[in-house]
TORKOL-4160 file (C-alpha; in steps of 0.2 Angstrom, whole numbers, padded with zeros to 4 digits, m for minus):
293
<pt num="1" X="m1566" Y="m0122" Z="m0671"/>
<pt num="2" X="m1567" Y="m0107" Z="m0660"/>
<pt num="3" X="m1583" Y="m0100" Z="m0654"/>
<pt num="4" X="m1580" Y="m0085" Z="m0664"/>
<pt num="5" X="m1581" Y="m0095" Z="m0680"/>
<pt num="6" X="m1597" Y="m0103" Z="m0676"/>
<pt num="7" X="m1615" Y="m0096" Z="m0680"/>
<pt num="8" X="m1623" Y="m0086" Z="m0666"/>
<pt num="9" X="m1636" Y="m0100" Z="m0663"/>
<pt num="10" X="m1622" Y="m0113" Z="m0661"/>
<pt num="11" X="m1612" Y="m0101" Z="m0650"/>
<pt num="12" X="m1628" Y="m0099" Z="m0638"/>
<pt num="13" X="m1631" Y="m0118" Z="m0638"/>
<pt num="14" X="m1613" Y="m0121" Z="m0634"/>
<pt num="15" X="m1613" Y="m0108" Z="m0620"/>
<pt num="16" X="m1629" Y="m0115" Z="m0613"/>
<pt num="17" X="m1622" Y="m0133" Z="m0613"/>
<pt num="18" X="m1606" Y="m0127" Z="m0604"/>
<pt num="19" X="m1616" Y="m0118" Z="m0591"/>
<pt num="20" X="m1628" Y="m0132" Z="m0587"/>
<pt num="21" X="m1613" Y="m0144" Z="m0587"/>
<pt num="22" X="m1605" Y="m0133" Z="m0573"/>
<pt num="23" X="m1622" Y="m0129" Z="m0565"/>
<pt num="24" X="m1633" Y="m0144" Z="m0567"/>
<pt num="25" X="m1652" Y="m0140" Z="m0566"/>
<pt num="26" X="m1654" Y="m0151" Z="m0550"/>
<pt num="27" X="m1640" Y="m0141" Z="m0542"/>
<pt num="28" X="m1648" Y="m0124" Z="m0547"/>
<pt num="29" X="m1665" Y="m0130" Z="m0540"/>
<pt num="30" X="m1656" Y="m0136" Z="m0524"/>
<pt num="31" X="m1647" Y="m0119" Z="m0522"/>
<pt num="32" X="m1664" Y="m0110" Z="m0525"/>
<pt num="33" X="m1672" Y="m0120" Z="m0511"/>
<pt num="34" X="m1658" Y="m0117" Z="m0499"/>
<pt num="35" X="m1658" Y="m0098" Z="m0503"/>
<pt num="36" X="m1677" Y="m0098" Z="m0500"/>
<pt num="37" X="m1677" Y="m0106" Z="m0483"/>
<pt num="38" X="m1662" Y="m0096" Z="m0478"/>
<pt num="39" X="m1672" Y="m0080" Z="m0482"/>
<pt num="40" X="m1687" Y="m0087" Z="m0473"/>
<pt num="41" X="m1676" Y="m0090" Z="m0458"/>
<pt num="42" X="m1669" Y="m0072" Z="m0458"/>
<pt num="43" X="m1685" Y="m0063" Z="m0461"/>
<pt num="44" X="m1696" Y="m0075" Z="m0451"/>
<pt num="45" X="m1703" Y="m0062" Z="m0439"/>
<pt num="46" X="m1709" Y="m0052" Z="m0454"/>
<pt num="47" X="m1716" Y="m0067" Z="m0464"/>
<pt num="48" X="m1726" Y="m0075" Z="m0451"/>
<pt num="49" X="m1745" Y="m0070" Z="m0453"/>
<pt num="50" X="m1748" Y="m0073" Z="m0434"/>
<pt num="51" X="m1738" Y="m0077" Z="m0418"/>
<pt num="52" X="m1733" Y="m0095" Z="m0419"/>
<pt num="53" X="m1740" Y="m0097" Z="m0401"/>
<pt num="54" X="m1756" Y="m0088" Z="m0404"/>
<pt num="55" X="m1772" Y="m0099" Z="m0400"/>
<pt num="56" X="m1789" Y="m0098" Z="m0408"/>
<pt num="57" X="m1800" Y="m0112" Z="m0402"/>
<pt num="58" X="m1814" Y="m0106" Z="m0412"/>
<pt num="59" X="m1804" Y="m0110" Z="m0428"/>
<pt num="60" X="m1795" Y="m0126" Z="m0423"/>
<pt num="61" X="m1791" Y="m0139" Z="m0436"/>
<pt num="62" X="m1796" Y="m0127" Z="m0450"/>
<pt num="63" X="m1792" Y="m0134" Z="m0467"/>
<pt num="64" X="m1779" Y="m0127" Z="m0478"/>
<pt num="65" X="m1783" Y="m0118" Z="m0494"/>
<pt num="66" X="m1778" Y="m0132" Z="m0506"/>
<pt num="67" X="m1791" Y="m0143" Z="m0497"/>
<pt num="68" X="m1805" Y="m0130" Z="m0498"/>
<pt num="69" X="m1801" Y="m0119" Z="m0483"/>
<pt num="70" X="m1801" Y="m0100" Z="m0482"/>
<pt num="71" X="m1786" Y="m0089" Z="m0484"/>
<pt num="72" X="m1787" Y="m0085" Z="m0466"/>
<pt num="73" X="m1775" Y="m0100" Z="m0463"/>
<pt num="74" X="m1766" Y="m0104" Z="m0479"/>
<pt num="75" X="m1759" Y="m0120" Z="m0473"/>
<pt num="76" X="m1773" Y="m0123" Z="m0460"/>
<pt num="77" X="m1772" Y="m0123" Z="m0441"/>
<pt num="78" X="m1768" Y="m0136" Z="m0428"/>
<pt num="79" X="m1778" Y="m0144" Z="m0414"/>
<pt num="80" X="m1776" Y="m0128" Z="m0404"/>
<pt num="81" X="m1780" Y="m0116" Z="m0418"/>
<pt num="82" X="m1762" Y="m0111" Z="m0421"/>
<pt num="83" X="m1758" Y="m0106" Z="m0438"/>
<pt num="84" X="m1748" Y="m0120" Z="m0447"/>
<pt num="85" X="m1739" Y="m0108" Z="m0459"/>
<pt num="86" X="m1733" Y="m0097" Z="m0444"/>
<pt num="87" X="m1727" Y="m0112" Z="m0435"/>
<pt num="88" X="m1719" Y="m0119" Z="m0450"/>
<pt num="89" X="m1709" Y="m0103" Z="m0453"/>
<pt num="90" X="m1703" Y="m0102" Z="m0435"/>
<pt num="91" X="m1699" Y="m0121" Z="m0436"/>
<pt num="92" X="m1688" Y="m0118" Z="m0451"/>
<pt num="93" X="m1678" Y="m0105" Z="m0442"/>
<pt num="94" X="m1676" Y="m0116" Z="m0427"/>
<pt num="95" X="m1671" Y="m0131" Z="m0436"/>
<pt num="96" X="m1658" Y="m0122" Z="m0447"/>
<pt num="97" X="m1651" Y="m0113" Z="m0432"/>
<pt num="98" X="m1648" Y="m0129" Z="m0423"/>
<pt num="99" X="m1641" Y="m0138" Z="m0439"/>
<pt num="100" X="m1629" Y="m0123" Z="m0442"/>
<pt num="101" X="m1623" Y="m0121" Z="m0425"/>
<pt num="102" X="m1621" Y="m0139" Z="m0422"/>
<pt num="103" X="m1611" Y="m0141" Z="m0438"/>
<pt num="104" X="m1600" Y="m0127" Z="m0433"/>
<pt num="105" X="m1597" Y="m0135" Z="m0416"/>
<pt num="106" X="m1593" Y="m0152" Z="m0424"/>
<pt num="107" X="m1581" Y="m0144" Z="m0436"/>
<pt num="108" X="m1572" Y="m0135" Z="m0422"/>
<pt num="109" X="m1570" Y="m0151" Z="m0412"/>
<pt num="110" X="m1565" Y="m0161" Z="m0427"/>
<pt num="111" X="m1553" Y="m0149" Z="m0434"/>
<pt num="112" X="m1544" Y="m0146" Z="m0417"/>
<pt num="113" X="m1542" Y="m0165" Z="m0413"/>
<pt num="114" X="m1537" Y="m0169" Z="m0431"/>
<pt num="115" X="m1523" Y="m0156" Z="m0430"/>
<pt num="116" X="m1518" Y="m0162" Z="m0413"/>
<pt num="117" X="m1517" Y="m0180" Z="m0420"/>
<pt num="118" X="m1507" Y="m0175" Z="m0435"/>
<pt num="119" X="m1495" Y="m0164" Z="m0425"/>
<pt num="120" X="m1490" Y="m0174" Z="m0410"/>
<pt num="121" X="m1493" Y="m0192" Z="m0417"/>
<pt num="122" X="m1488" Y="m0206" Z="m0405"/>
<pt num="123" X="m1499" Y="m0210" Z="m0390"/>
<pt num="124" X="m1509" Y="m0193" Z="m0392"/>
<pt num="125" X="m1514" Y="m0198" Z="m0410"/>
<pt num="126" X="m1519" Y="m0216" Z="m0404"/>
<pt num="127" X="m1530" Y="m0209" Z="m0390"/>
<pt num="128" X="m1539" Y="m0197" Z="m0403"/>
<pt num="129" X="m1540" Y="m0211" Z="m0415"/>
<pt num="130" X="m1548" Y="m0222" Z="m0401"/>
<pt num="131" X="m1560" Y="m0209" Z="m0397"/>
<pt num="132" X="m1565" Y="m0207" Z="m0416"/>
<pt num="133" X="m1567" Y="m0226" Z="m0417"/>
<pt num="134" X="m1578" Y="m0226" Z="m0401"/>
<pt num="135" X="m1589" Y="m0213" Z="m0408"/>
<pt num="136" X="m1591" Y="m0221" Z="m0425"/>
<pt num="137" X="m1595" Y="m0238" Z="m0417"/>
<pt num="138" X="m1610" Y="m0232" Z="m0406"/>
<pt num="139" X="m1626" Y="m0226" Z="m0414"/>
<pt num="140" X="m1627" Y="m0207" Z="m0409"/>
<pt num="141" X="m1645" Y="m0209" Z="m0406"/>
<pt num="142" X="m1642" Y="m0220" Z="m0391"/>
<pt num="143" X="m1630" Y="m0207" Z="m0384"/>
<pt num="144" X="m1642" Y="m0193" Z="m0387"/>
<pt num="145" X="m1656" Y="m0202" Z="m0378"/>
<pt num="146" X="m1645" Y="m0206" Z="m0363"/>
<pt num="147" X="m1639" Y="m0188" Z="m0361"/>
<pt num="148" X="m1656" Y="m0180" Z="m0363"/>
<pt num="149" X="m1664" Y="m0193" Z="m0351"/>
<pt num="150" X="m1650" Y="m0190" Z="m0338"/>
<pt num="151" X="m1647" Y="m0171" Z="m0339"/>
<pt num="152" X="m1664" Y="m0165" Z="m0345"/>
<pt num="153" X="m1667" Y="m0154" Z="m0360"/>
<pt num="154" X="m1663" Y="m0136" Z="m0363"/>
<pt num="155" X="m1660" Y="m0128" Z="m0380"/>
<pt num="156" X="m1642" Y="m0124" Z="m0376"/>
<pt num="157" X="m1639" Y="m0142" Z="m0371"/>
<pt num="158" X="m1648" Y="m0149" Z="m0386"/>
<pt num="159" X="m1637" Y="m0139" Z="m0398"/>
<pt num="160" X="m1621" Y="m0144" Z="m0389"/>
<pt num="161" X="m1627" Y="m0162" Z="m0390"/>
<pt num="162" X="m1630" Y="m0161" Z="m0408"/>
<pt num="163" X="m1613" Y="m0153" Z="m0410"/>
<pt num="164" X="m1606" Y="m0170" Z="m0405"/>
<pt num="165" X="m1613" Y="m0178" Z="m0420"/>
<pt num="166" X="m1601" Y="m0180" Z="m0435"/>
<pt num="167" X="m1585" Y="m0173" Z="m0427"/>
<pt num="168" X="m1576" Y="m0189" Z="m0429"/>
<pt num="169" X="m1578" Y="m0189" Z="m0448"/>
<pt num="170" X="m1571" Y="m0171" Z="m0449"/>
<pt num="171" X="m1557" Y="m0176" Z="m0437"/>
<pt num="172" X="m1552" Y="m0191" Z="m0447"/>
<pt num="173" X="m1552" Y="m0181" Z="m0463"/>
<pt num="174" X="m1542" Y="m0166" Z="m0455"/>
<pt num="175" X="m1529" Y="m0178" Z="m0448"/>
<pt num="176" X="m1526" Y="m0186" Z="m0465"/>
<pt num="177" X="m1525" Y="m0170" Z="m0475"/>
<pt num="178" X="m1514" Y="m0162" Z="m0462"/>
<pt num="179" X="m1502" Y="m0176" Z="m0462"/>
<pt num="180" X="m1501" Y="m0175" Z="m0481"/>
<pt num="181" X="m1499" Y="m0156" Z="m0480"/>
<pt num="182" X="m1485" Y="m0158" Z="m0468"/>
<pt num="183" X="m1475" Y="m0168" Z="m0481"/>
<pt num="184" X="m1477" Y="m0154" Z="m0494"/>
<pt num="185" X="m1465" Y="m0140" Z="m0496"/>
<pt num="186" X="m1476" Y="m0125" Z="m0490"/>
<pt num="187" X="m1479" Y="m0132" Z="m0472"/>
<pt num="188" X="m1461" Y="m0137" Z="m0470"/>
<pt num="189" X="m1455" Y="m0120" Z="m0476"/>
<pt num="190" X="m1466" Y="m0111" Z="m0464"/>
<pt num="191" X="m1459" Y="m0122" Z="m0450"/>
<pt num="192" X="m1441" Y="m0119" Z="m0455"/>
<pt num="193" X="m1442" Y="m0100" Z="m0455"/>
<pt num="194" X="m1448" Y="m0100" Z="m0437"/>
<pt num="195" X="m1467" Y="m0101" Z="m0438"/>
<pt num="196" X="m1476" Y="m0107" Z="m0423"/>
<pt num="197" X="m1487" Y="m0123" Z="m0425"/>
<pt num="198" X="m1503" Y="m0112" Z="m0422"/>
<pt num="199" X="m1497" Y="m0102" Z="m0437"/>
<pt num="200" X="m1492" Y="m0117" Z="m0448"/>
<pt num="201" X="m1509" Y="m0126" Z="m0445"/>
<pt num="202" X="m1520" Y="m0110" Z="m0444"/>
<pt num="203" X="m1513" Y="m0099" Z="m0458"/>
<pt num="204" X="m1505" Y="m0112" Z="m0470"/>
<pt num="205" X="m1513" Y="m0129" Z="m0469"/>
<pt num="206" X="m1531" Y="m0125" Z="m0464"/>
<pt num="207" X="m1534" Y="m0113" Z="m0479"/>
<pt num="208" X="m1527" Y="m0127" Z="m0491"/>
<pt num="209" X="m1539" Y="m0140" Z="m0484"/>
<pt num="210" X="m1554" Y="m0129" Z="m0481"/>
<pt num="211" X="m1563" Y="m0134" Z="m0497"/>
<pt num="212" X="m1563" Y="m0152" Z="m0492"/>
<pt num="213" X="m1569" Y="m0148" Z="m0474"/>
<pt num="214" X="m1583" Y="m0137" Z="m0481"/>
<pt num="215" X="m1589" Y="m0152" Z="m0491"/>
<pt num="216" X="m1589" Y="m0163" Z="m0475"/>
<pt num="217" X="m1598" Y="m0149" Z="m0466"/>
<pt num="218" X="m1612" Y="m0148" Z="m0479"/>
<pt num="219" X="m1614" Y="m0167" Z="m0478"/>
<pt num="220" X="m1616" Y="m0166" Z="m0460"/>
<pt num="221" X="m1630" Y="m0153" Z="m0460"/>
<pt num="222" X="m1644" Y="m0164" Z="m0467"/>
<pt num="223" X="m1639" Y="m0178" Z="m0455"/>
<pt num="224" X="m1641" Y="m0165" Z="m0440"/>
<pt num="225" X="m1658" Y="m0160" Z="m0447"/>
<pt num="226" X="m1664" Y="m0178" Z="m0448"/>
<pt num="227" X="m1657" Y="m0182" Z="m0431"/>
<pt num="228" X="m1665" Y="m0166" Z="m0423"/>
<pt num="229" X="m1682" Y="m0171" Z="m0432"/>
<pt num="230" X="m1681" Y="m0188" Z="m0425"/>
<pt num="231" X="m1678" Y="m0183" Z="m0407"/>
<pt num="232" X="m1691" Y="m0170" Z="m0408"/>
<pt num="233" X="m1703" Y="m0182" Z="m0415"/>
<pt num="234" X="m1700" Y="m0193" Z="m0400"/>
<pt num="235" X="m1702" Y="m0178" Z="m0388"/>
<pt num="236" X="m1684" Y="m0177" Z="m0383"/>
<pt num="237" X="m1679" Y="m0162" Z="m0395"/>
<pt num="238" X="m1685" Y="m0144" Z="m0395"/>
<pt num="239" X="m1697" Y="m0142" Z="m0381"/>
<pt num="240" X="m1713" Y="m0132" Z="m0381"/>
<pt num="241" X="m1717" Y="m0117" Z="m0382"/>
<pt num="242" X="m1703" Y="m0118" Z="m0395"/>
<pt num="243" X="m1706" Y="m0127" Z="m0411"/>
<pt num="244" X="m1696" Y="m0136" Z="m0424"/>
<pt num="245" X="m1699" Y="m0146" Z="m0440"/>
<pt num="246" X="m1698" Y="m0163" Z="m0430"/>
<pt num="247" X="m1708" Y="m0156" Z="m0416"/>
<pt num="248" X="m1722" Y="m0151" Z="m0428"/>
<pt num="249" X="m1722" Y="m0169" Z="m0436"/>
<pt num="250" X="m1722" Y="m0177" Z="m0419"/>
<pt num="251" X="m1738" Y="m0167" Z="m0413"/>
<pt num="252" X="m1746" Y="m0169" Z="m0430"/>
<pt num="253" X="m1745" Y="m0188" Z="m0430"/>
<pt num="254" X="m1760" Y="m0189" Z="m0418"/>
<pt num="255" X="m1770" Y="m0181" Z="m0431"/>
<pt num="256" X="m1764" Y="m0189" Z="m0447"/>
<pt num="257" X="m1781" Y="m0196" Z="m0451"/>
<pt num="258" X="m1792" Y="m0181" Z="m0447"/>
<pt num="259" X="m1779" Y="m0167" Z="m0450"/>
<pt num="260" X="m1765" Y="m0173" Z="m0461"/>
<pt num="261" X="m1759" Y="m0155" Z="m0465"/>
<pt num="262" X="m1752" Y="m0152" Z="m0448"/>
<pt num="263" X="m1737" Y="m0164" Z="m0452"/>
<pt num="264" X="m1738" Y="m0164" Z="m0471"/>
<pt num="265" X="m1730" Y="m0146" Z="m0473"/>
<pt num="266" X="m1715" Y="m0149" Z="m0460"/>
<pt num="267" X="m1712" Y="m0167" Z="m0467"/>
<pt num="268" X="m1711" Y="m0160" Z="m0485"/>
<pt num="269" X="m1699" Y="m0146" Z="m0479"/>
<pt num="270" X="m1688" Y="m0159" Z="m0470"/>
<pt num="271" X="m1687" Y="m0170" Z="m0486"/>
<pt num="272" X="m1683" Y="m0155" Z="m0498"/>
<pt num="273" X="m1671" Y="m0147" Z="m0487"/>
<pt num="274" X="m1660" Y="m0163" Z="m0483"/>
<pt num="275" X="m1661" Y="m0167" Z="m0502"/>
<pt num="276" X="m1656" Y="m0150" Z="m0507"/>
<pt num="277" X="m1641" Y="m0149" Z="m0495"/>
<pt num="278" X="m1635" Y="m0166" Z="m0500"/>
<pt num="279" X="m1636" Y="m0162" Z="m0519"/>
<pt num="280" X="m1626" Y="m0146" Z="m0516"/>
<pt num="281" X="m1614" Y="m0156" Z="m0505"/>
<pt num="282" X="m1611" Y="m0169" Z="m0518"/>
<pt num="283" X="m1609" Y="m0155" Z="m0531"/>
<pt num="284" X="m1596" Y="m0146" Z="m0521"/>
<pt num="285" X="m1586" Y="m0162" Z="m0518"/>
<pt num="286" X="m1585" Y="m0164" Z="m0537"/>
<pt num="287" X="m1580" Y="m0146" Z="m0540"/>
<pt num="288" X="m1568" Y="m0144" Z="m0526"/>
<pt num="289" X="m1559" Y="m0161" Z="m0524"/>
<pt num="290" X="m1545" Y="m0161" Z="m0537"/>
<pt num="291" X="m1544" Y="m0180" Z="m0537"/>
<pt num="292" X="m1562" Y="m0180" Z="m0545"/>
<pt num="293" X="m1558" Y="m0168" Z="m0559"/>
């Protein structure tokens, strides 16, 4: 029976059911959270009630509103009297910038090496696959600790280092998809009419495998956020006077008994952000992967 033959209430119920089947409530909540933190990052300078580095020793360790504090510091203040809300907003922006730029770097490296392995095959492919296996076999945290201890730490170096995380997974996916695409008609036809390898891979193969790569990138973002948070917690991530979510948690651990609100807010944001991006990534995989339909 078509929807036109059903009563209006049943049509509305059927339409609502189809909508929530395509857009589950968990995905809608995750998208809303991602949109919220994205807006906070973009408009951070206008949303911060104070300068995130401003000190007020007379108001140090002020309690947040939900623990009986005043509206002067909604989320309280830290050991130096700095406003936790202002630092949280700045930290969200910093952590998202690091995660986004690092994921773009990892995607550029992974896609480039994946295409090289798929195009040349032979010993070049074996070298690239060996590098992929090497990166997959060694915990990235050990590599990061060694690099930061040897070369020191700047924001640029830190972002480049985070960009080395996850490229091997993207390279492996790109290689497999590119080899499969070369066996299909459109890639072979483009080569036969004289298209260069750059055009074949960039204008024909890449757009057709982009959906799968986007899913892999979304799954890489929460990993980078957690890795950055862990390194910043150890004091090897974002360095003062800059701040990040992991940096706030690291400094707040010394006051976990006397002022738990210092690390509570950034910890909650880390958990919700990584969870939201993971939920959206799984949903995109189900929507975009034709083998799962």
